N, C-alpha and C positions, 0 to 999 in steps of 0.2 A: 804382789811381789812390786819391790822397787828397782825401776834398773838403774846399773851405774855406767853412765858412760865414760869410758875409759881416756885419757887427754893422751894425744896424739902428736904432739908439737913436737917442733924439734928439740932431739935430747927427751922426750918422753917416751917415745915408741918402745923404747926398750922396757922398761917399765912395766909400761902398757900390757905388751906380752908377756913379759913375766907373770903379771896378777892374771890373765888368764891361761899361763900354760900350769900356773899351780892349783887352779879350781880344775884343771881336766887329768894332773896327773893321777895316776893309779887305776882310772876309769876305763870301760870300754866306751869306746864313744861310737856315736853314725855320725853324718855328716850329709847336710842337705847345702846344693849347690843350683845357684840362678847365672843369668845371663852375665851378669857383673864379672865373673869367673874366666868368662872367656873372652872378657875385652882386649888383654894383650896379647891373645893372641890372633885380634884386628878383627873380631866378631862384635859388630856394634849390640849395646842393651836395648831394652827396650825403653827404659824411664830416668836411664841417667842425665847427668846435665849434658846436653846438645841433640838428647836424642829430637830425633825428627817425631812431629806428631803422625800416626799411622793408622789404618784401621785393617790390622791381618786378615785373611781370607777365614771367613768360619764355615760350620759343614754344610748349613742349610744352604748357603748360595754356593758352595762347590758344585756340590749335588742337582740344585735345581738350575742352575745359570750357566748354559754353554760357552757365552761369551768371558762372563767371569772365570771360569774353570780355565779358558784358553789360555785368559791372562796370565792364572796362576801357573798354570807348567810352562807359559813361556818362562816368567820370571821366576821360579824357584829351578828351573837349570841354569839359567844363570848363578842364581846365586846358589847352587848345587856345586859349581866348578870353583866359587871362590873358597867354601867351605871346604872342600877337601883340599885346599893348598894353606889351609892353616894349621899352624904347629902347637901341641900343646906347650901349656907355658908352665912359669916356674910352680905357681900355685896347683897344677895337674899334678905334675911330679913329686912335687911336697906331700900331698896325699895319696900317692899310690906309696910314697915311701913310708907314708907314718901305718898302713895297711899292712905294707910288709914286715913293719916290724912288730904286727901285731896288736898296735894299738888302737887301730879301730877296723870296725867288723864291714865296711863298706861304705858307699856313697849312694846318696838318691840322688838324683839331676833331674832338673826340668829342663836343662838343656837338650838341645837334640843334634847336638857335633860331632858327638861319640870320641872327645878329645880325652876323658878319662881312661877308656881302655886303650887308646893308643900312647897314653905316657904309661902304662904298666899297671892300674889299678885293675883287680881281678870281678869283684864283686860291685857292680854296678847295676842299679835300679835304675832305667832311663824312663821315667816316671810320664815322658809326655813322646817317648817315642824315638824314633831316630831315622834320621834321612837318609840311610846308607839303602833303606831296603824300602820297593815299593810293594801295594798289596793290591788286592780285586774285591771291590768292595759286594761282586755277584757270589765269588766263587772263592774268594778267600785265598787264594794263590798268592805267594809270596815273590818277588823278583827283587835282583842284588839291583842296586838306583843305575849302576855302570851300564847293564844293557837295555835299559830304558832309556837312559840319557845317548844311546849310541841309536835308538831307533827315533828319538826327538831330531836328533841332529842331522840324521839321513831325509827324513822327512820335511824338515824345516832348515835348511843348507842357512837362512842368513842370521840365523844362531850361533854360529862360526865365527861373526864379525860383530861382535854387539856392542861395539864402541863403550862408555863407561858405563858403570851398573854398580848401584847403589844396594847392598844388598843388606838386610835385616838379619833380628838375631834367629830366625824359626825357618831362614834358608830361602825364604822369597827376595824377590828384588824386582823395582818399578819397572815397568815396561809396558807401554802404550799401544805400539804397533801390531797387533794380532791378527788383524784381517788375513785369510788365509790359513792361518794358523792350523798344525793337524797334531791331534792331541793321538795318541798311544792307546791302544786300546789290551784287553788281556788276550796273551796268545790262544790259553787255554778255553776262555768260555767268551771272548766279545766283549766281557766285561770293561764295566768302568775302574779306573786304573787312580790311586791316590797316595801320594807318599806316605810314609807309615810315623807319622806325626797327628798327634793328639790338635785335632782345630779347635777355635774358638767353637763352643756349642756343643761340644764332643764330650763324654764322660772319660775321666782315665781308665784305664781297661783294669776290671777288678782284680784279674792275676798279678799285675802289675802294684796296685796301691796295695794289696795284701803283703807280695814283698816289703814293699817299704815300712809299712806296720812294724812287719817281722823285726827288719834293722830297728827302728825305733824301739820296740820290747825289750830287746834283746841289749840295750846300750843301759849305760849310766850317765848318761853326758849326749846334749844332742849342739855340735856345733851348725849355722846358717853361713852359710858364704856366698858375697855376691845374690843375693835374692832379697828383694824388696817387699816379699810373701803377699803381692798382692793377688796370683793365684790361688784359690781355695786351695786348690791339694797341700800347697804348704803349709798353711796356716793347719791346717787337718792335722796334719802330722806335729807339729808345734802344740797344738791344743793336747793330743796323746802326750807326748813329752811333758806337759806341763802339768797333765792331772797325776801323773807320776811321779810329782816332783822332781823331775830331772834338770839337773843345771842345764840351762838353755844360755849359749852364748852367740852370739851376733856379731858377723864381722861384713862389713858393706861402708861405702861411701854414700852420704845421704839418708833419709828416713826411711824404715821400713814398719811393717805395719805389726812385725813383732817387738820394736823396741820396750812397749811397756810391758811385755812376757816375760823376757828376758831377765839373767842375772845380771848378763854383761852385755854390755855394746861397745864394739872397738868401732872406730869411726876412722875406717884407713880402709887402703887399697888390700884385696884379698889373695894377690899374687904374693907379696913383700910379706903378708902375716900369717900365711899361711908357712910360706920359709921360717920364717921365722919360728912359728910354734913347734914346727918338725925338728928343728935344729933341738929346741929345748926338751922337747918329750921321746927324741929318736937319737938324738946326737946329732953332729955334724956328718953331714957325708961323707964319705972317703975320697 
């Protein structure tokens, strides 16, 4: 398959969106989103221009290194407050409008910020989990993030005056002073708690990937918005669509691993592009 990269120069953006809409019109659409969709909500992406080089927490380090676990919980707590203050942007709202119009069957997201649901999307597959829940690795009990946050702040009063915090796409933040930091444990069994997100070194839960596969299987086109597709789960879904010969549209600023496998690549911002597609496919909002 030869990918056509559509022009997005001034005066050409409308024509590019017209071309994408023409491919998608009349088709049942599945959507896969990544960190690039949430940048307009103030949440940075991993690989976009200007993104700092960082090493995210992996599962083996989290469970095996208490000091690293303390640093993660301190940073994750500060990052959580930033995530909670983020609001859905035009791209999130446009996808919700497309779903409400019956044009997309649902959204598969690699993001953990919960912004799709807050924007009004009803069928959302959080492929990599969601930061608003915490789970016990020993007994499986789940807790609301707010309740764990309250325990963290009660045990670690310095968290209430963090100063400047640099947040990452997975809700982590950079914290260096963790001496004396207290990690909360499970109130049911005393076990180890972990935010309900997929760390590097973990597999996407089978039930989540099955839900995502079902969306792609039931679709007649796949739109990938704001994802570089460097994570294996996204590529696997793209390959499912490609094997079924579905038209694949990639919307992203910058190179992605799906560029050579898509029918169309729109080199543009996700929020304005999704809004333009929603206007063309569902009609302008009232």
